[in-house]
C-alpha positions as CSV (number, residue, x, y, z in Angstrom):
1,X,50.5,73.4,-21.8
2,X,50.9,70.1,-23.7
3,X,47.9,68.0,-24.9
4,X,48.8,65.2,-22.5
5,X,49.0,67.5,-19.5
6,X,45.4,68.4,-19.9
7,X,42.6,65.9,-19.5
8,X,40.4,64.9,-22.5
9,X,37.3,65.2,-20.2
10,X,37.0,66.8,-16.8
11,X,33.6,66.5,-15.1
12,X,33.0,68.2,-11.7
13,X,29.7,67.6,-9.8
14,X,27.7,66.9,-12.9
15,X,24.0,66.9,-12.2
16,X,21.0,66.4,-14.4
17,X,17.5,67.1,-13.0
18,X,14.3,66.4,-14.9
19,X,10.9,67.7,-14.0
20,X,8.1,65.1,-14.1
21,X,4.4,65.9,-14.1
22,X,1.4,63.7,-13.2
23,X,-0.5,64.9,-16.3
24,X,-0.2,67.7,-18.9
25,X,-2.6,70.0,-17.0
26,X,-0.1,70.2,-14.1
27,X,2.5,71.6,-16.5
28,X,0.0,74.2,-17.7
29,X,-1.1,75.1,-14.1
30,X,2.6,75.6,-13.2
31,X,3.2,77.8,-16.2
32,X,0.1,80.0,-15.4
33,X,0.2,80.2,-11.6
34,X,3.9,79.9,-11.0
35,X,3.3,77.3,-8.3
36,X,5.4,74.1,-8.5
37,X,3.3,71.2,-9.8
38,X,6.2,68.8,-10.6
39,X,8.5,66.4,-9.0
40,X,12.2,66.4,-9.6
41,X,14.0,63.3,-10.9
42,X,17.8,63.5,-10.4
43,X,19.0,61.2,-13.2
44,X,22.6,62.1,-12.5
45,X,23.7,63.5,-9.2
46,X,27.1,65.1,-8.4
47,X,29.3,62.9,-10.6
48,X,32.9,63.8,-11.0
49,X,35.8,62.2,-12.9
50,X,38.8,63.0,-15.0
51,X,39.7,61.1,-18.2
52,X,43.1,61.6,-19.8
53,X,43.9,61.5,-23.5
54,X,44.4,57.9,-24.8
55,X,42.5,56.4,-21.8
56,X,39.3,54.4,-21.7
57,X,36.5,54.8,-19.2
58,X,33.8,52.2,-18.8
59,X,30.3,53.1,-17.4
60,X,28.7,50.3,-15.6
61,X,25.5,50.0,-13.6
62,X,22.0,48.6,-13.7
63,X,19.3,49.9,-16.1
64,X,18.1,53.3,-15.0
65,X,21.3,54.1,-13.1
66,X,21.9,57.3,-15.2
67,X,24.5,56.0,-17.6
68,X,22.9,57.1,-20.8
69,X,22.0,60.5,-19.4
70,X,25.7,61.0,-18.4
71,X,26.8,60.1,-21.9
72,X,24.4,62.5,-23.4
73,X,25.8,65.3,-21.4
74,X,29.4,64.3,-22.3
75,X,28.4,64.2,-26.0
76,X,26.8,67.6,-25.8
77,X,23.3,66.3,-26.6
78,X,21.9,67.6,-23.3
79,X,23.1,70.2,-20.9
80,X,23.8,69.6,-17.2
81,X,21.5,71.2,-14.7
82,X,24.6,72.0,-12.6
83,X,28.2,71.2,-12.4
84,X,31.1,71.8,-14.8
85,X,32.2,69.9,-17.8
86,X,35.2,70.4,-20.0
87,X,36.0,68.4,-23.1
88,X,39.0,68.7,-25.4
89,X,39.0,67.3,-28.9
90,X,36.5,66.2,-31.6
91,X,33.8,64.0,-30.1
92,X,31.8,61.3,-32.0
93,X,29.1,59.3,-30.3
94,X,26.8,56.3,-30.8
95,X,24.0,56.6,-28.3
96,X,20.4,55.9,-29.1
97,X,20.0,54.2,-32.4
98,X,18.9,56.6,-35.1
99,X,19.6,59.7,-33.0
100,X,21.2,62.4,-35.2
101,X,19.7,60.9,-38.4
102,X,17.1,62.7,-40.5
103,X,14.6,59.9,-41.3
104,X,13.7,61.4,-44.7
105,X,17.3,61.7,-45.8
106,X,19.2,58.9,-47.4
107,X,22.1,57.2,-45.6
108,X,24.5,59.1,-47.9
109,X,22.9,62.4,-47.1
110,X,23.0,61.6,-43.4
111,X,26.7,61.0,-43.7
112,X,27.2,64.5,-45.0
113,X,25.0,66.0,-42.3
114,X,26.6,64.2,-39.4
115,X,30.2,64.7,-40.7
116,X,29.4,68.4,-41.1
117,X,28.1,68.5,-37.5
118,X,31.3,67.0,-36.3
119,X,33.2,69.9,-37.9
120,X,34.5,68.3,-41.1
121,X,35.0,70.5,-44.1
122,X,33.4,69.8,-47.5
123,X,36.6,68.4,-48.8
124,X,37.0,66.1,-45.7
125,X,33.5,64.9,-46.0
126,X,34.1,64.0,-49.7
127,X,37.3,62.2,-48.7
128,X,35.7,60.2,-45.8
129,X,32.4,59.2,-47.4
130,X,33.7,56.3,-49.5
131,X,35.4,54.8,-46.4
132,X,32.2,55.3,-44.3
133,X,30.0,53.6,-47.0
134,X,32.5,50.7,-47.4
135,X,32.7,50.1,-43.6
136,X,28.9,50.2,-43.2
137,X,28.4,47.5,-46.0
138,X,24.9,48.9,-46.6
139,X,25.1,48.4,-50.3
140,X,22.4,50.1,-52.3
141,X,20.5,50.9,-49.1
142,X,23.0,53.8,-48.6
143,X,20.9,55.7,-51.1
144,X,17.6,54.8,-49.4
145,X,15.8,56.9,-46.7
146,X,17.0,56.1,-43.2
147,X,13.4,55.7,-42.1
148,X,13.4,52.4,-44.1
149,X,16.4,51.0,-42.1
150,X,16.3,48.3,-39.5
151,X,17.9,48.9,-36.1
152,X,20.9,46.9,-37.2
153,X,21.3,49.0,-40.4
154,X,21.1,52.2,-38.4
155,X,23.8,50.9,-36.0
156,X,26.0,50.1,-39.0
157,X,25.7,53.6,-40.4
158,X,26.1,55.3,-37.0
159,X,29.2,53.3,-36.1
160,X,30.8,53.8,-39.5
161,X,30.3,57.5,-39.3
162,X,31.6,57.8,-35.7
163,X,34.7,55.8,-36.2
164,X,35.7,56.8,-39.7
165,X,35.8,60.6,-39.1
166,X,38.9,60.3,-36.9
167,X,37.4,61.5,-33.6
168,X,39.6,62.3,-30.6
169,X,36.9,61.1,-28.2
170,X,34.6,58.2,-29.0
171,X,31.4,57.7,-26.9
172,X,29.5,54.4,-27.3
173,X,26.4,53.3,-25.5
174,X,24.8,49.8,-25.7
175,X,24.1,50.3,-29.4
176,X,26.6,47.6,-30.3
177,X,24.3,44.9,-28.7
178,X,22.1,45.0,-31.8
179,X,23.0,43.7,-35.3
180,X,24.5,40.5,-36.5
181,X,27.5,38.8,-35.0
182,X,29.7,39.5,-38.1
183,X,29.3,43.3,-37.8
184,X,29.6,43.2,-34.1
185,X,33.1,41.6,-34.5
186,X,34.0,44.2,-37.1
187,X,33.0,47.0,-34.6
188,X,35.0,45.4,-31.8
189,X,38.1,45.2,-34.0
190,X,37.7,48.8,-35.0
191,X,37.4,49.9,-31.4
192,X,40.5,47.9,-30.5
193,X,42.5,49.8,-33.2
194,X,41.0,53.1,-32.0
195,X,42.2,52.5,-28.4
196,X,45.6,51.1,-29.6
197,X,46.2,54.3,-31.7
198,X,45.7,56.5,-28.7
199,X,42.0,57.4,-28.9
200,X,40.0,58.3,-25.8
201,X,37.0,56.1,-25.2
202,X,33.9,56.2,-23.1
203,X,32.1,52.8,-23.3
204,X,28.9,51.8,-21.7
205,X,28.2,48.1,-21.7
206,X,26.8,45.2,-19.6
207,X,29.5,42.9,-21.1
208,X,32.2,43.1,-18.4
209,X,34.7,41.3,-20.6
210,X,34.6,44.0,-23.3
211,X,34.7,46.6,-20.6
212,X,37.9,45.1,-19.1
213,X,39.6,44.8,-22.5
214,X,39.0,48.4,-23.8
215,X,39.1,50.5,-20.6
216,X,41.6,51.3,-17.9
217,X,39.1,53.0,-15.6
218,X,35.5,52.3,-14.7
219,X,32.7,54.4,-13.2
220,X,29.9,52.5,-11.5
221,X,26.7,54.5,-11.3
222,X,23.9,53.6,-8.9
223,X,20.7,55.6,-8.8
224,X,22.5,58.5,-10.5
225,X,25.3,58.7,-8.1
226,X,28.9,57.4,-8.1
227,X,29.1,54.1,-6.3
228,X,32.7,53.4,-7.2
229,X,35.4,54.9,-9.5
230,X,38.8,53.5,-10.1
231,X,40.8,50.8,-11.9
232,X,38.5,48.8,-14.2
233,X,39.3,45.4,-12.6
234,X,38.6,46.7,-9.1
235,X,35.3,48.4,-10.0
236,X,34.1,45.5,-12.2
237,X,34.8,43.1,-9.4
238,X,32.8,45.2,-6.9
239,X,29.9,45.6,-9.4
240,X,29.7,41.9,-10.1
241,X,29.8,41.1,-6.4
242,X,26.9,43.5,-5.9
243,X,24.9,41.8,-8.7
244,X,25.6,38.3,-7.3
245,X,24.5,39.3,-3.8
246,X,21.4,41.0,-5.1
247,X,20.5,37.7,-6.9
248,X,20.1,39.3,-10.3
249,X,22.4,36.8,-12.0
250,X,20.1,34.2,-13.6
251,X,21.5,31.0,-14.9
252,X,19.7,29.4,-17.8
253,X,18.5,25.8,-17.7
254,X,19.2,24.7,-21.2
255,X,21.2,21.6,-22.0
256,X,24.5,22.2,-23.8
257,X,23.7,19.9,-26.7
258,X,20.3,21.6,-27.3
259,X,21.6,25.2,-27.3
260,X,21.3,27.0,-30.6
261,X,24.4,28.7,-32.1
262,X,24.2,32.4,-32.8
263,X,22.5,33.3,-36.1
264,X,24.8,34.0,-38.9
265,X,27.9,32.9,-37.0
266,X,30.8,31.6,-39.2
267,X,31.8,29.2,-36.3
268,X,29.9,27.1,-33.9
269,X,30.3,24.9,-30.9
270,X,29.0,21.5,-31.9
271,X,29.2,19.6,-28.6
272,X,30.4,20.2,-25.1
273,X,30.6,17.2,-22.8
274,X,32.5,15.9,-19.8
275,X,34.7,13.0,-20.8
276,X,36.2,9.8,-19.3
277,X,34.2,9.6,-16.1
278,X,32.1,6.6,-16.9
279,X,29.1,8.7,-17.7
280,X,28.9,10.0,-14.1
281,X,28.6,13.6,-13.2
282,X,29.7,13.3,-9.5
283,X,33.3,13.8,-8.7
284,X,35.5,13.6,-5.6
285,X,38.2,16.1,-4.6
286,X,41.5,15.2,-6.4
287,X,39.9,13.3,-9.3
288,X,40.7,14.3,-12.9
289,X,38.2,16.2,-14.9
290,X,38.2,16.4,-18.7
291,X,36.0,18.6,-20.9
292,X,35.7,17.7,-24.6
293,X,34.7,20.5,-27.0
294,X,33.9,20.0,-30.7
295,X,34.1,23.1,-33.0
296,X,32.9,23.6,-36.6
297,X,34.0,26.6,-38.8
298,X,32.8,27.7,-42.2
299,X,36.3,28.4,-43.4
300,X,39.7,26.9,-42.5
301,X,41.2,30.5,-42.6
302,X,39.1,31.5,-39.5
303,X,41.2,32.0,-36.4
304,X,39.5,30.7,-33.3
305,X,40.1,30.6,-29.5
306,X,38.1,28.7,-26.8
307,X,37.3,29.9,-23.3
308,X,35.8,28.0,-20.4
309,X,34.3,29.4,-17.2
310,X,33.6,27.4,-14.1
311,X,31.0,28.8,-11.7
312,X,29.2,27.5,-8.7
313,X,25.5,27.3,-9.4
314,X,24.8,30.3,-7.2
315,X,26.9,32.4,-9.6
316,X,30.1,32.5,-7.7
317,X,33.0,32.5,-10.2
318,X,35.5,29.8,-9.4
319,X,37.9,29.6,-12.3
320,X,38.4,30.5,-16.0
321,X,40.5,29.0,-18.7
322,X,41.2,30.1,-22.3
323,X,43.5,29.0,-25.1
324,X,44.7,32.6,-25.8
325,X,45.6,33.4,-22.2
326,X,47.5,30.0,-22.0
327,X,49.6,31.1,-24.9
328,X,48.2,28.6,-27.4
329,X,48.0,29.6,-31.1
330,X,44.5,30.0,-32.5
331,X,42.8,27.1,-34.2
332,X,43.3,27.5,-37.9
333,X,43.6,25.4,-41.0
334,X,40.6,23.1,-40.7
335,X,36.8,23.3,-40.4
336,X,36.4,20.7,-37.6
337,X,38.3,20.6,-34.3
338,X,38.1,18.6,-31.2
339,X,39.7,20.0,-28.0
340,X,40.1,18.5,-24.6
341,X,40.7,20.7,-21.5
342,X,41.8,18.6,-18.6
343,X,42.3,19.3,-14.9
344,X,44.6,16.6,-13.5
345,X,43.4,17.0,-9.9
346,X,40.1,18.7,-9.2
347,X,40.6,21.0,-6.2
348,X,36.9,21.6,-5.4
349,X,35.6,20.1,-2.2
350,X,31.8,20.3,-2.6
351,X,28.9,21.8,-4.5
352,X,27.2,21.9,-7.9
353,X,29.0,23.7,-10.7
354,X,28.0,25.2,-14.1
355,X,30.2,25.3,-17.1
356,X,30.4,28.2,-19.6
357,X,32.1,27.5,-22.9
358,X,32.8,30.4,-25.4
359,X,34.0,30.2,-29.0
360,X,36.0,33.4,-29.6
361,X,37.6,35.0,-32.6
362,X,41.4,35.3,-33.1
363,X,41.7,38.4,-30.9
364,X,39.5,36.7,-28.2
365,X,37.2,39.8,-28.2
366,X,34.2,38.6,-30.2
367,X,32.0,35.6,-29.1
368,X,31.0,33.5,-32.1
369,X,29.1,31.0,-30.0
370,X,28.6,29.9,-26.4
371,X,27.2,27.1,-24.3
372,X,25.9,27.1,-20.7
373,X,25.8,23.7,-19.1
374,X,23.8,24.3,-15.9
375,X,24.7,22.0,-13.0
376,X,27.2,20.2,-15.2
377,X,28.7,18.2,-12.3
378,X,28.7,17.9,-8.6
379,X,31.6,17.4,-6.1
380,X,30.9,15.3,-3.0
381,X,33.0,14.7,0.1
382,X,32.9,11.8,2.5
383,X,32.6,14.2,5.4
384,X,31.6,17.8,5.7
385,X,34.3,20.2,4.7
386,X,34.6,23.9,5.0
387,X,35.4,26.2,2.0
388,X,35.2,25.7,-1.7
389,X,38.7,24.4,-2.7
390,X,41.3,22.1,-1.3
391,X,44.6,24.1,-1.3
392,X,47.9,22.3,-0.9
393,X,49.5,23.4,2.3
394,X,52.1,22.4,4.9
395,X,52.1,22.8,8.7
396,X,55.5,23.3,10.5
397,X,56.2,23.3,14.2
398,X,59.0,25.8,14.9
399,X,60.4,25.9,18.4
400,X,62.3,28.8,19.9
401,X,64.5,29.3,23.0
402,X,62.7,31.2,25.7
403,X,63.7,34.8,26.0
404,X,64.6,34.5,29.7
405,X,65.8,31.5,31.8
406,X,63.7,30.2,34.6
407,X,65.2,30.2,38.2
408,X,65.6,26.4,38.0
409,X,67.5,26.6,34.7
410,X,69.8,29.2,36.2
411,X,70.7,27.0,39.1
412,X,71.3,23.9,36.9
413,X,73.4,25.8,34.4
414,X,75.3,27.6,37.1
């Protein structure tokens, strides 16, 4: 049977049950008397899926939904309480920061330890170590004990090891949310190459954009059970709708001009403002709207794209625009840019709207900076109108001959 005919991961009714005790004495009493003194916590409950080689599966869900527990079972860190799990290929994982590292060992020694645990021979470890050290960019800290590392440094080392040992399956939890923006971009670029080269990816993230870019499938967990499983766009849409209805999507109240850029970012959004409307923030349906965006970059060689999201203030997504999706080349060759994004006729009919502006890298994966302009503008109508947008449409009256003639028509027509 060929490699492509068999799945990289096959999970059937995976379940993980933990025993919880009110206090340590209950654990001892249970051990002595044999009488149950615990409660069962089903962290993962009857989860099944199949992931083929070269595919990406995103795990989405709220905190406490069981995502990390499922990933630990898939990575072989913990065993399922019941169910069947089959994996094919070398697995590398980045789960809890620092997991798998010996705190007393140096970074270099932990490279050897982790590479050996992944099944690499001594010769392969010696061959891969320079690449791992170079990717991590830890400098002289590579020969310091890991217990002296910050969370960002631990993430650098863990990601460097996991991605440079050529795994068949890569499992990544939310670890990439820590660390500086520069290294996050480097990690995203590496993940993109891994997927493009046919790697199998399991990716857990609250960033739905990254999820949609790297994965073809998504699995939504809710209270340990499968809420939805299928194409990533469909599942992400269902999950975001669930969050919006639950009211968990909070919109910040900061002014765009006052928002601070991300620390250490090589590019920044200087200003975001509505232009050419006489200083007014109230529009009518059909009026033009222009958004002016000023960008600053540390180097003229930096490739940049800009994205804009338009939401109603209750979180309903209305529209999104981006230079890369519109086929425009990245900004390059200067350190100061001014862009104008214009809508010739605003189709909105009523409501208050929030603008989200993102400064992206050349691949449009990494976010260098962002601005949220809460209640940026309002659309009023002279009279109450239903719906959210005004859609161009045409009414036509089409007449047809009756199927049967009336008695009078029969007499007249003979």
